[in-house]
mmCIF file of the C-alpha atoms, coordinates in Angstrom:
data_MODEL
# 
_entry.id   MODEL 
# 
loop_
_atom_site.group_PDB 
_atom_site.id 
_atom_site.type_symbol 
_atom_site.label_atom_id 
_atom_site.label_alt_id 
_atom_site.label_comp_id 
_atom_site.label_asym_id 
_atom_site.label_entity_id 
_atom_site.label_seq_id 
_atom_site.pdbx_PDB_ins_code 
_atom_site.Cartn_x 
_atom_site.Cartn_y 
_atom_site.Cartn_z 
_atom_site.occupancy 
_atom_site.B_iso_or_equiv 
_atom_site.pdbx_formal_charge 
_atom_site.auth_seq_id 
_atom_site.auth_comp_id 
_atom_site.auth_asym_id 
_atom_site.auth_atom_id 
_atom_site.pdbx_PDB_model_num 
ATOM 1   C CA . UNK A 1 1   ? 42.137 46.590 38.031 1.00 0.00 ? 1   UNK A CA 1 
ATOM 2   C CA . UNK A 1 2   ? 41.251 43.142 36.790 1.00 0.00 ? 2   UNK A CA 1 
ATOM 3   C CA . UNK A 1 3   ? 43.852 40.661 35.597 1.00 0.00 ? 3   UNK A CA 1 
ATOM 4   C CA . UNK A 1 4   ? 43.507 37.588 33.421 1.00 0.00 ? 4   UNK A CA 1 
ATOM 5   C CA . UNK A 1 5   ? 43.376 35.450 36.568 1.00 0.00 ? 5   UNK A CA 1 
ATOM 6   C CA . UNK A 1 6   ? 40.165 37.173 37.723 1.00 0.00 ? 6   UNK A CA 1 
ATOM 7   C CA . UNK A 1 7   ? 37.968 35.973 34.854 1.00 0.00 ? 7   UNK A CA 1 
ATOM 8   C CA . UNK A 1 8   ? 37.128 32.521 33.504 1.00 0.00 ? 8   UNK A CA 1 
ATOM 9   C CA . UNK A 1 9   ? 39.596 31.416 30.829 1.00 0.00 ? 9   UNK A CA 1 
ATOM 10  C CA . UNK A 1 10  ? 36.881 30.549 28.310 1.00 0.00 ? 10  UNK A CA 1 
ATOM 11  C CA . UNK A 1 11  ? 35.306 34.006 28.468 1.00 0.00 ? 11  UNK A CA 1 
ATOM 12  C CA . UNK A 1 12  ? 38.710 35.674 28.234 1.00 0.00 ? 12  UNK A CA 1 
ATOM 13  C CA . UNK A 1 13  ? 39.715 33.592 25.208 1.00 0.00 ? 13  UNK A CA 1 
ATOM 14  C CA . UNK A 1 14  ? 36.478 34.433 23.398 1.00 0.00 ? 14  UNK A CA 1 
ATOM 15  C CA . UNK A 1 15  ? 37.027 38.159 23.930 1.00 0.00 ? 15  UNK A CA 1 
ATOM 16  C CA . UNK A 1 16  ? 40.707 37.988 22.971 1.00 0.00 ? 16  UNK A CA 1 
ATOM 17  C CA . UNK A 1 17  ? 39.905 35.989 19.836 1.00 0.00 ? 17  UNK A CA 1 
ATOM 18  C CA . UNK A 1 18  ? 37.271 38.504 18.767 1.00 0.00 ? 18  UNK A CA 1 
ATOM 19  C CA . UNK A 1 19  ? 39.818 41.314 19.097 1.00 0.00 ? 19  UNK A CA 1 
ATOM 20  C CA . UNK A 1 20  ? 42.716 39.417 17.497 1.00 0.00 ? 20  UNK A CA 1 
ATOM 21  C CA . UNK A 1 21  ? 40.639 38.224 14.537 1.00 0.00 ? 21  UNK A CA 1 
ATOM 22  C CA . UNK A 1 22  ? 40.960 41.628 12.859 1.00 0.00 ? 22  UNK A CA 1 
ATOM 23  C CA . UNK A 1 23  ? 44.643 42.076 13.719 1.00 0.00 ? 23  UNK A CA 1 
ATOM 24  C CA . UNK A 1 24  ? 46.106 38.729 12.627 1.00 0.00 ? 24  UNK A CA 1 
ATOM 25  C CA . UNK A 1 25  ? 46.064 37.370 9.085  1.00 0.00 ? 25  UNK A CA 1 
ATOM 26  C CA . UNK A 1 26  ? 45.419 33.668 8.682  1.00 0.00 ? 26  UNK A CA 1 
ATOM 27  C CA . UNK A 1 27  ? 47.800 32.191 6.076  1.00 0.00 ? 27  UNK A CA 1 
ATOM 28  C CA . UNK A 1 28  ? 46.352 30.353 3.077  1.00 0.00 ? 28  UNK A CA 1 
ATOM 29  C CA . UNK A 1 29  ? 47.788 27.049 4.228  1.00 0.00 ? 29  UNK A CA 1 
ATOM 30  C CA . UNK A 1 30  ? 46.022 27.235 7.600  1.00 0.00 ? 30  UNK A CA 1 
ATOM 31  C CA . UNK A 1 31  ? 42.725 26.039 6.120  1.00 0.00 ? 31  UNK A CA 1 
ATOM 32  C CA . UNK A 1 32  ? 44.231 22.708 5.076  1.00 0.00 ? 32  UNK A CA 1 
ATOM 33  C CA . UNK A 1 33  ? 46.888 22.156 7.770  1.00 0.00 ? 33  UNK A CA 1 
ATOM 34  C CA . UNK A 1 34  ? 46.325 19.855 10.709 1.00 0.00 ? 34  UNK A CA 1 
ATOM 35  C CA . UNK A 1 35  ? 46.937 21.269 14.176 1.00 0.00 ? 35  UNK A CA 1 
ATOM 36  C CA . UNK A 1 36  ? 49.071 18.258 15.136 1.00 0.00 ? 36  UNK A CA 1 
ATOM 37  C CA . UNK A 1 37  ? 50.176 14.824 13.982 1.00 0.00 ? 37  UNK A CA 1 
ATOM 38  C CA . UNK A 1 38  ? 47.575 13.221 16.234 1.00 0.00 ? 38  UNK A CA 1 
ATOM 39  C CA . UNK A 1 39  ? 44.742 14.827 14.222 1.00 0.00 ? 39  UNK A CA 1 
ATOM 40  C CA . UNK A 1 40  ? 43.154 13.350 11.119 1.00 0.00 ? 40  UNK A CA 1 
ATOM 41  C CA . UNK A 1 41  ? 41.653 16.530 9.661  1.00 0.00 ? 41  UNK A CA 1 
ATOM 42  C CA . UNK A 1 42  ? 42.282 20.282 9.793  1.00 0.00 ? 42  UNK A CA 1 
ATOM 43  C CA . UNK A 1 43  ? 40.278 22.295 12.346 1.00 0.00 ? 43  UNK A CA 1 
ATOM 44  C CA . UNK A 1 44  ? 36.668 22.973 11.325 1.00 0.00 ? 44  UNK A CA 1 
ATOM 45  C CA . UNK A 1 45  ? 36.226 26.007 13.557 1.00 0.00 ? 45  UNK A CA 1 
ATOM 46  C CA . UNK A 1 46  ? 35.791 29.224 11.551 1.00 0.00 ? 46  UNK A CA 1 
ATOM 47  C CA . UNK A 1 47  ? 37.867 31.402 13.885 1.00 0.00 ? 47  UNK A CA 1 
ATOM 48  C CA . UNK A 1 48  ? 40.429 28.733 14.790 1.00 0.00 ? 48  UNK A CA 1 
ATOM 49  C CA . UNK A 1 49  ? 43.424 30.958 14.029 1.00 0.00 ? 49  UNK A CA 1 
ATOM 50  C CA . UNK A 1 50  ? 42.229 33.757 16.328 1.00 0.00 ? 50  UNK A CA 1 
ATOM 51  C CA . UNK A 1 51  ? 41.258 31.359 19.127 1.00 0.00 ? 51  UNK A CA 1 
ATOM 52  C CA . UNK A 1 52  ? 44.644 29.603 18.992 1.00 0.00 ? 52  UNK A CA 1 
ATOM 53  C CA . UNK A 1 53  ? 46.408 32.980 18.958 1.00 0.00 ? 53  UNK A CA 1 
ATOM 54  C CA . UNK A 1 54  ? 44.434 34.067 22.035 1.00 0.00 ? 54  UNK A CA 1 
ATOM 55  C CA . UNK A 1 55  ? 45.261 30.806 23.764 1.00 0.00 ? 55  UNK A CA 1 
ATOM 56  C CA . UNK A 1 56  ? 48.960 31.131 22.916 1.00 0.00 ? 56  UNK A CA 1 
ATOM 57  C CA . UNK A 1 57  ? 49.049 34.716 24.178 1.00 0.00 ? 57  UNK A CA 1 
ATOM 58  C CA . UNK A 1 58  ? 47.498 33.601 27.469 1.00 0.00 ? 58  UNK A CA 1 
ATOM 59  C CA . UNK A 1 59  ? 49.903 30.650 27.823 1.00 0.00 ? 59  UNK A CA 1 
ATOM 60  C CA . UNK A 1 60  ? 52.957 32.795 27.088 1.00 0.00 ? 60  UNK A CA 1 
ATOM 61  C CA . UNK A 1 61  ? 51.768 35.245 29.714 1.00 0.00 ? 61  UNK A CA 1 
ATOM 62  C CA . UNK A 1 62  ? 51.235 32.540 32.317 1.00 0.00 ? 62  UNK A CA 1 
ATOM 63  C CA . UNK A 1 63  ? 54.238 30.296 31.653 1.00 0.00 ? 63  UNK A CA 1 
ATOM 64  C CA . UNK A 1 64  ? 56.694 32.567 29.833 1.00 0.00 ? 64  UNK A CA 1 
ATOM 65  C CA . UNK A 1 65  ? 59.422 32.615 28.843 1.00 0.00 ? 65  UNK A CA 1 
ATOM 66  C CA . UNK A 1 66  ? 58.395 29.492 26.961 1.00 0.00 ? 66  UNK A CA 1 
ATOM 67  C CA . UNK A 1 67  ? 59.648 27.969 23.720 1.00 0.00 ? 67  UNK A CA 1 
ATOM 68  C CA . UNK A 1 68  ? 57.901 26.553 20.685 1.00 0.00 ? 68  UNK A CA 1 
ATOM 69  C CA . UNK A 1 69  ? 58.795 22.956 21.626 1.00 0.00 ? 69  UNK A CA 1 
ATOM 70  C CA . UNK A 1 70  ? 57.197 23.230 25.044 1.00 0.00 ? 70  UNK A CA 1 
ATOM 71  C CA . UNK A 1 71  ? 54.116 24.877 23.539 1.00 0.00 ? 71  UNK A CA 1 
ATOM 72  C CA . UNK A 1 72  ? 53.902 22.068 20.969 1.00 0.00 ? 72  UNK A CA 1 
ATOM 73  C CA . UNK A 1 73  ? 53.864 19.629 23.878 1.00 0.00 ? 73  UNK A CA 1 
ATOM 74  C CA . UNK A 1 74  ? 51.066 21.623 25.545 1.00 0.00 ? 74  UNK A CA 1 
ATOM 75  C CA . UNK A 1 75  ? 48.918 21.509 22.401 1.00 0.00 ? 75  UNK A CA 1 
ATOM 76  C CA . UNK A 1 76  ? 49.624 17.854 21.624 1.00 0.00 ? 76  UNK A CA 1 
ATOM 77  C CA . UNK A 1 77  ? 47.553 14.799 22.320 1.00 0.00 ? 77  UNK A CA 1 
ATOM 78  C CA . UNK A 1 78  ? 47.421 11.057 22.075 1.00 0.00 ? 78  UNK A CA 1 
ATOM 79  C CA . UNK A 1 79  ? 48.157 9.312  18.797 1.00 0.00 ? 79  UNK A CA 1 
ATOM 80  C CA . UNK A 1 80  ? 47.173 5.708  18.292 1.00 0.00 ? 80  UNK A CA 1 
ATOM 81  C CA . UNK A 1 81  ? 49.621 4.127  15.882 1.00 0.00 ? 81  UNK A CA 1 
ATOM 82  C CA . UNK A 1 82  ? 48.724 4.493  12.234 1.00 0.00 ? 82  UNK A CA 1 
ATOM 83  C CA . UNK A 1 83  ? 45.019 3.732  12.464 1.00 0.00 ? 83  UNK A CA 1 
ATOM 84  C CA . UNK A 1 84  ? 42.380 5.119  14.798 1.00 0.00 ? 84  UNK A CA 1 
ATOM 85  C CA . UNK A 1 85  ? 40.676 1.710  15.048 1.00 0.00 ? 85  UNK A CA 1 
ATOM 86  C CA . UNK A 1 86  ? 43.602 -0.033 16.707 1.00 0.00 ? 86  UNK A CA 1 
ATOM 87  C CA . UNK A 1 87  ? 43.390 -1.272 20.252 1.00 0.00 ? 87  UNK A CA 1 
ATOM 88  C CA . UNK A 1 88  ? 46.942 -0.266 21.193 1.00 0.00 ? 88  UNK A CA 1 
ATOM 89  C CA . UNK A 1 89  ? 47.322 2.426  23.855 1.00 0.00 ? 89  UNK A CA 1 
ATOM 90  C CA . UNK A 1 90  ? 47.872 6.000  22.752 1.00 0.00 ? 90  UNK A CA 1 
ATOM 91  C CA . UNK A 1 91  ? 51.350 7.413  22.299 1.00 0.00 ? 91  UNK A CA 1 
ATOM 92  C CA . UNK A 1 92  ? 52.207 11.025 22.942 1.00 0.00 ? 92  UNK A CA 1 
ATOM 93  C CA . UNK A 1 93  ? 52.254 13.334 19.911 1.00 0.00 ? 93  UNK A CA 1 
ATOM 94  C CA . UNK A 1 94  ? 53.085 17.038 19.770 1.00 0.00 ? 94  UNK A CA 1 
ATOM 95  C CA . UNK A 1 95  ? 51.056 19.827 18.226 1.00 0.00 ? 95  UNK A CA 1 
ATOM 96  C CA . UNK A 1 96  ? 52.064 21.623 15.036 1.00 0.00 ? 96  UNK A CA 1 
ATOM 97  C CA . UNK A 1 97  ? 55.221 23.662 15.645 1.00 0.00 ? 97  UNK A CA 1 
ATOM 98  C CA . UNK A 1 98  ? 54.781 25.579 12.374 1.00 0.00 ? 98  UNK A CA 1 
ATOM 99  C CA . UNK A 1 99  ? 51.322 26.757 13.382 1.00 0.00 ? 99  UNK A CA 1 
ATOM 100 C CA . UNK A 1 100 ? 52.551 27.838 16.829 1.00 0.00 ? 100 UNK A CA 1 
ATOM 101 C CA . UNK A 1 101 ? 55.678 29.540 15.454 1.00 0.00 ? 101 UNK A CA 1 
ATOM 102 C CA . UNK A 1 102 ? 53.709 31.454 12.816 1.00 0.00 ? 102 UNK A CA 1 
ATOM 103 C CA . UNK A 1 103 ? 51.166 32.731 15.348 1.00 0.00 ? 103 UNK A CA 1 
ATOM 104 C CA . UNK A 1 104 ? 53.941 33.754 17.756 1.00 0.00 ? 104 UNK A CA 1 
ATOM 105 C CA . UNK A 1 105 ? 55.675 35.656 14.944 1.00 0.00 ? 105 UNK A CA 1 
ATOM 106 C CA . UNK A 1 106 ? 52.414 37.485 14.201 1.00 0.00 ? 106 UNK A CA 1 
ATOM 107 C CA . UNK A 1 107 ? 51.995 38.310 17.886 1.00 0.00 ? 107 UNK A CA 1 
ATOM 108 C CA . UNK A 1 108 ? 55.574 39.632 17.888 1.00 0.00 ? 108 UNK A CA 1 
ATOM 109 C CA . UNK A 1 109 ? 54.740 41.909 14.950 1.00 0.00 ? 109 UNK A CA 1 
ATOM 110 C CA . UNK A 1 110 ? 51.783 43.259 16.942 1.00 0.00 ? 110 UNK A CA 1 
ATOM 111 C CA . UNK A 1 111 ? 54.099 43.941 19.879 1.00 0.00 ? 111 UNK A CA 1 
ATOM 112 C CA . UNK A 1 112 ? 52.442 41.550 22.353 1.00 0.00 ? 112 UNK A CA 1 
ATOM 113 C CA . UNK A 1 113 ? 55.260 38.987 22.559 1.00 0.00 ? 113 UNK A CA 1 
ATOM 114 C CA . UNK A 1 114 ? 59.044 39.278 22.404 1.00 0.00 ? 114 UNK A CA 1 
ATOM 115 C CA . UNK A 1 115 ? 61.878 36.802 22.004 1.00 0.00 ? 115 UNK A CA 1 
ATOM 116 C CA . UNK A 1 116 ? 64.014 36.213 25.068 1.00 0.00 ? 116 UNK A CA 1 
ATOM 117 C CA . UNK A 1 117 ? 67.502 35.118 23.970 1.00 0.00 ? 117 UNK A CA 1 
ATOM 118 C CA . UNK A 1 118 ? 67.887 31.410 24.645 1.00 0.00 ? 118 UNK A CA 1 
ATOM 119 C CA . UNK A 1 119 ? 64.704 31.238 26.726 1.00 0.00 ? 119 UNK A CA 1 
ATOM 120 C CA . UNK A 1 120 ? 61.843 31.343 24.227 1.00 0.00 ? 120 UNK A CA 1 
ATOM 121 C CA . UNK A 1 121 ? 59.079 33.935 24.030 1.00 0.00 ? 121 UNK A CA 1 
ATOM 122 C CA . UNK A 1 122 ? 57.738 36.164 26.792 1.00 0.00 ? 122 UNK A CA 1 
ATOM 123 C CA . UNK A 1 123 ? 54.950 38.696 27.012 1.00 0.00 ? 123 UNK A CA 1 
ATOM 124 C CA . UNK A 1 124 ? 55.673 42.392 26.618 1.00 0.00 ? 124 UNK A CA 1 
ATOM 125 C CA . UNK A 1 125 ? 54.230 45.189 28.737 1.00 0.00 ? 125 UNK A CA 1 
ATOM 126 C CA . UNK A 1 126 ? 51.899 46.053 25.841 1.00 0.00 ? 126 UNK A CA 1 
ATOM 127 C CA . UNK A 1 127 ? 50.752 42.418 25.642 1.00 0.00 ? 127 UNK A CA 1 
ATOM 128 C CA . UNK A 1 128 ? 50.110 42.244 29.385 1.00 0.00 ? 128 UNK A CA 1 
ATOM 129 C CA . UNK A 1 129 ? 48.182 45.506 29.217 1.00 0.00 ? 129 UNK A CA 1 
ATOM 130 C CA . UNK A 1 130 ? 46.115 44.096 26.327 1.00 0.00 ? 130 UNK A CA 1 
ATOM 131 C CA . UNK A 1 131 ? 45.313 40.977 28.365 1.00 0.00 ? 131 UNK A CA 1 
ATOM 132 C CA . UNK A 1 132 ? 44.406 42.968 31.482 1.00 0.00 ? 132 UNK A CA 1 
ATOM 133 C CA . UNK A 1 133 ? 42.239 45.462 29.573 1.00 0.00 ? 133 UNK A CA 1 
ATOM 134 C CA . UNK A 1 134 ? 40.377 42.624 27.883 1.00 0.00 ? 134 UNK A CA 1 
ATOM 135 C CA . UNK A 1 135 ? 39.962 40.879 31.242 1.00 0.00 ? 135 UNK A CA 1 
ATOM 136 C CA . UNK A 1 136 ? 38.498 44.078 32.706 1.00 0.00 ? 136 UNK A CA 1 
ATOM 137 C CA . UNK A 1 137 ? 36.038 44.306 29.826 1.00 0.00 ? 137 UNK A CA 1 
ATOM 138 C CA . UNK A 1 138 ? 35.043 40.657 30.252 1.00 0.00 ? 138 UNK A CA 1 
ATOM 139 C CA . UNK A 1 139 ? 34.639 41.133 33.993 1.00 0.00 ? 139 UNK A CA 1 
ATOM 140 C CA . UNK A 1 140 ? 32.208 44.011 33.558 1.00 0.00 ? 140 UNK A CA 1 
ATOM 141 C CA . UNK A 1 141 ? 30.202 41.969 31.033 1.00 0.00 ? 141 UNK A CA 1 
ATOM 142 C CA . UNK A 1 142 ? 29.907 38.958 33.323 1.00 0.00 ? 142 UNK A CA 1 
ATOM 143 C CA . UNK A 1 143 ? 26.707 38.752 35.286 1.00 0.00 ? 143 UNK A CA 1 
ATOM 144 C CA . UNK A 1 144 ? 28.170 37.125 38.366 1.00 0.00 ? 144 UNK A CA 1 
ATOM 145 C CA . UNK A 1 145 ? 27.698 38.860 41.723 1.00 0.00 ? 145 UNK A CA 1 
ATOM 146 C CA . UNK A 1 146 ? 30.727 37.182 43.334 1.00 0.00 ? 146 UNK A CA 1 
ATOM 147 C CA . UNK A 1 147 ? 33.007 38.842 40.739 1.00 0.00 ? 147 UNK A CA 1 
ATOM 148 C CA . UNK A 1 148 ? 31.633 42.383 41.117 1.00 0.00 ? 148 UNK A CA 1 
ATOM 149 C CA . UNK A 1 149 ? 34.133 43.174 43.887 1.00 0.00 ? 149 UNK A CA 1 
ATOM 150 C CA . UNK A 1 150 ? 36.951 43.068 41.278 1.00 0.00 ? 150 UNK A CA 1 
ATOM 151 C CA . UNK A 1 151 ? 35.345 45.573 38.924 1.00 0.00 ? 151 UNK A CA 1 
# 
């Protein structure tokens, strides 16, 4: 049986996003919201919500239990003062906590993530099974001979 560690992360995220796109509803505000204070514009990617949800599910599985603040740090970046044309070095800025919290709540409704009291969110058995099944599907679709031993 393949696990999420047996396949490349990019291929796994694409497959997870394709499956989650039908299950999760993107809020109206998501089209105009920035993904962090270090960004100037909202994401232009059509399936951004599903890709971020897939990424969050994978991160919660790997690093869980993990809280929204720590996830915001993971999805943050460098912010350069008030103007992108300044010469000053970048300062650390966190990602959007509202975006992360909303996606985690949707994943909780689907049964993939649960709240651990005082510890943050962790993956459920159903969520881990979903990740592993998707990883097995991705592994069979990959045309790489060195990975065939896992199939």
